Each structure stands twice: as C-alpha cells, then as structure tokens.
N, C-alpha and C positions, 0 to 999 in steps of 0.2 A: 544439524546439516551441514554436508560439505560446503566448503568455500566454493563460488562461482568462478570461474577463470576469466570471466568474461562478461558483461550484459548485453551486448550485442545479440540480438534477436530473441530475448527473454521476454517474459511476463512479469512484471512487478505489479503487486497488489498494496493499496495503502489501506489501512484500518484507522478509522478517525473515532474519537470520543464523541463527535456530533457538536462540538463547540465551534463557535464562528470563526476562530483564528484558525483553525486546523485545514479548514475547506481551501481557503486560498495558498495558503503554504504548500499543501501537498498537489494542490493544482502546480503551482509553480515548478514544484521539486519534479515533479511527473514530467512536464515539458522538458525540463533541464535534461533529466534521464534519456528520453527519447532523442533529442536533439544532438547532445554533446557523448551519448554513451550508446546510441543504436537501440535502446530497449524497444521492443516491437509492440507492446501491448501495456496499457496502465489499466489498473482496476481499481476502482473505489469503491469502499463500504464503510458503512456508519454503524456503530452499535447502537442497540435499542437504549441501553443504559449508560449513561458515561463513566459510572463508577464501578460497573462490572466487567467481568471477562467479555470477550467476544462472543456474540450469538452463536449457538452450535451450527447453523447454517454456513457462517462466515468460516467457522474452524474447517468444515468438512470442504470449503472451496479451497483454502489454502492449499492444498493438496496438488491443485492444477497450476499454482504459481512457482516460479523460479525463486522469487526473494519477495520478503514481506516487510514494509515500513511501518509502525506504528507509534503512535504519539497523541498528544493532548494540545489542545489549541487555545489554552486560557489567555 
C-alpha cells in the first residue's frame, strides 16, 4: 500500500489478538490518533484465535480502512 500523506479525515483499523493488554493500549492509541492527527474514525476488531491470521471477514473489511494497526497484548 502506498504511504498516506496525512491521517486527517481517515479511518484507522486496529486488529487485536484478543489478549487483555491490547484493548487498553489500542484504545489509548486510537484516541491519540483522533485528537492529535485528526483521524475521523477508529475501528476495533478482535481475531477469533490469537495465534491464527485475522478472520476472513476482518481481512475483507480492511479494504474500507486507510490504515491498519495490528499487534499483540501480552
């Protein structure tokens, strides 16, 4: 994917592995992106299995987002 010139007005998706630490961290990071960089919409999704790739419905939804952040919350 090509690099975004700005995050202003974009949709950013977060894909979590479902572990406890990811929820709070991604929530905080999402608020920062909105407040400091003008992100219009934050989407949070959680994989059904923490050790497997993202579910097909999440992968399909990614096409609607401008940027994606994924990570683990151990």
